[in-house]
N, C-alpha and C positions, 0 to 999 in steps of 0.2 A: 237821669238821676244826677243829683248834685255830688261832685267829687269831694266837696269839703264837708267835714263833720266835726262837731265839737268833742265827741267822745268815741272811743273804739267800741266795737260790738261787745255785748255782754260776754265775759269769759276771755276776751282777747287782752285784757289789761292785767293779767296775772303777773306776778313778779317772777323774775328769773330765780331758779332754785340753785343755791350754791352747792358746788361739788367739794366736799371736805376731803382732802387728802392729807396723809401724814407727811410732815415736813420735819427737818431737824429743828430743835427748839422745844417750846412748850407743847404739852400734850393737847390734842384736839379731840373733840367728841361731842356727845349729846345724849338725849334720851331717845331710845329706839321706839318708833311708832308702828313698825311692821312686825309680823310674827316670825318671819324667816328671811333668809338672804335671797336676793336675785343675783345670780352669777352668770358670767359669760367668759369665753376665751376671747382675748383681744390681741391686736397687734399695734405696735407703734409704727405707722406706715405713712409715708409721704407727709411727715411733720405733724401727725395727729393720731390719736387713738381711734381705732376702728374695730368693729366686731369681726371675729373670724367666721367666715361663711363656708368653711370646708364642706364639701370637696371643691366648690367653685369659689376659691379665695385667691385674689390677686397676690396678697402678701405671702401666702403659703407657696404659691407658684414661684415666688422669688426667694424661697428658702428663709423666710422670716418665721421664727418660732413663736407660736401663740403663747400667751400667758393668761392665767386665770385671774380674774378680779371679781370680787363680790361687792354688792351694794345694799345698803340699808337706808330706809327713810328714817330721819331723826328730827328732833327739834333741839335747838340750842337751849341749854338749861337756863341761862340768864335771860334771853330775849324771847324764847319760845318761837323763833323763826324757823320754818321748815327748811331742811337741807337733805342732801344725800351724802352718805359717807362711803368712801371707797376702802375695801378690805383686800388684803393680800392673803395668800395661802397660809402664812404663819398665824393668821387670826383664827383659823378654823378650830384648832384644839381647844382654846378657851371658850369659843362659841358653842362647840359640841358639849362641853362640860356644863355650861350654863343651861343649854336646852335640855340636857338629861335631868337637871335638877328642877328647872322651872317650867319646862314644856313649851315655852314661847320666849322670843326675844323682846316682845312688846313690853315696855316699861323698864327695860334694863338701861343703865347708864353705861355707854360704851366709850372707852378712851383709847386713842391710838397715840403712840409716841415712837420715834425712831430710837434705836438702841444707842446710837452715838450721833455725832454732828455731821456725819456723811449723809448726803442726800439719798443714797441708795442703800443705807444700812437697814438691817432687819427691822420690821415693824413689830412693836410690842403691843398687844391688845389685852385690855382688861375689861371685864364686865362685872357689874354689881347691881343689885336691885336699886332702883331710883327712889323708892318710897312713894311714887305717884300711883294712884289707883289707875289700873289699865283702862277702866271705863271713862275716866275724865280726860285721858289723852286725846288729842285731835286725831282725826282720820289721817292715815299716812298719805303722802303724795304718791302718785302713780309712778313708781321707780322705772318700770319698763317703758312707759310713754316718754318720760324725760330722757332716758338713755336713747330711745329711738330717735328723738329729736336731735340730741347731741351727735349721734352717729349718722344722722341724715338717712335714716331708713324710711321707706315710703309708708310703712304702717307697723304697728306694734307686732302684727303677725309675722313680719319679716324676721323676727328674732326666733329662730328655730332651735329647739333644744338639740344639741349635738351630742352624740355618743363619742366622746374623745378617747374612749378606750380603743376605738378603731382609727383614730387619727394617726397618720404615718410619722410618729415621733418616737425616737429611740434615744434615751439618755439626753433629752433636751435638744437633740439635733433632728431636723427634718431629713428624712431619707426619701429617695425616689422609690415609689412603689409601683411596680408593673402590674397591670391587671392580670388576673389569673388566666392561664392558657386553657382554651377549650380542650376537653378530653377527646382523644382520637377514637 
């Protein structure tokens, strides 16, 4: 087989999807193309964001507290280029209000902005109807598949929903939890 080829295989030439994160300065956002949030607990570990795989999590074993982030597929209003926007827990109340009123996030215009010029200041999230018919919006990018690629997971199935109600965290600090002792 010839190693040289003028084009990649079909489907291999897709463009990189931008990860939109809130930064100090102008608001960022777009039109949501998914119905709801894909969320995960993550760690900033060894210089990058990784998913928390508790109970077998290297970052948890080293007492790194996981943080929840949510992700939505969006398109930029001006260019219609697909992207994924990252949400923080402070975004949830306005999102729940929007969902209660409209039943879906698809078609909403989401805007994120930092409360002040500090890089870690609170994220302010606003949602409003975009005016676009939900039927004419493009299909959303596969958020889970893109996150699996970014986080170097072997398959989308590696993202296991975790019940973090059982995660050994108290007041934001990881505590050592001994396994229960067998009854005598």
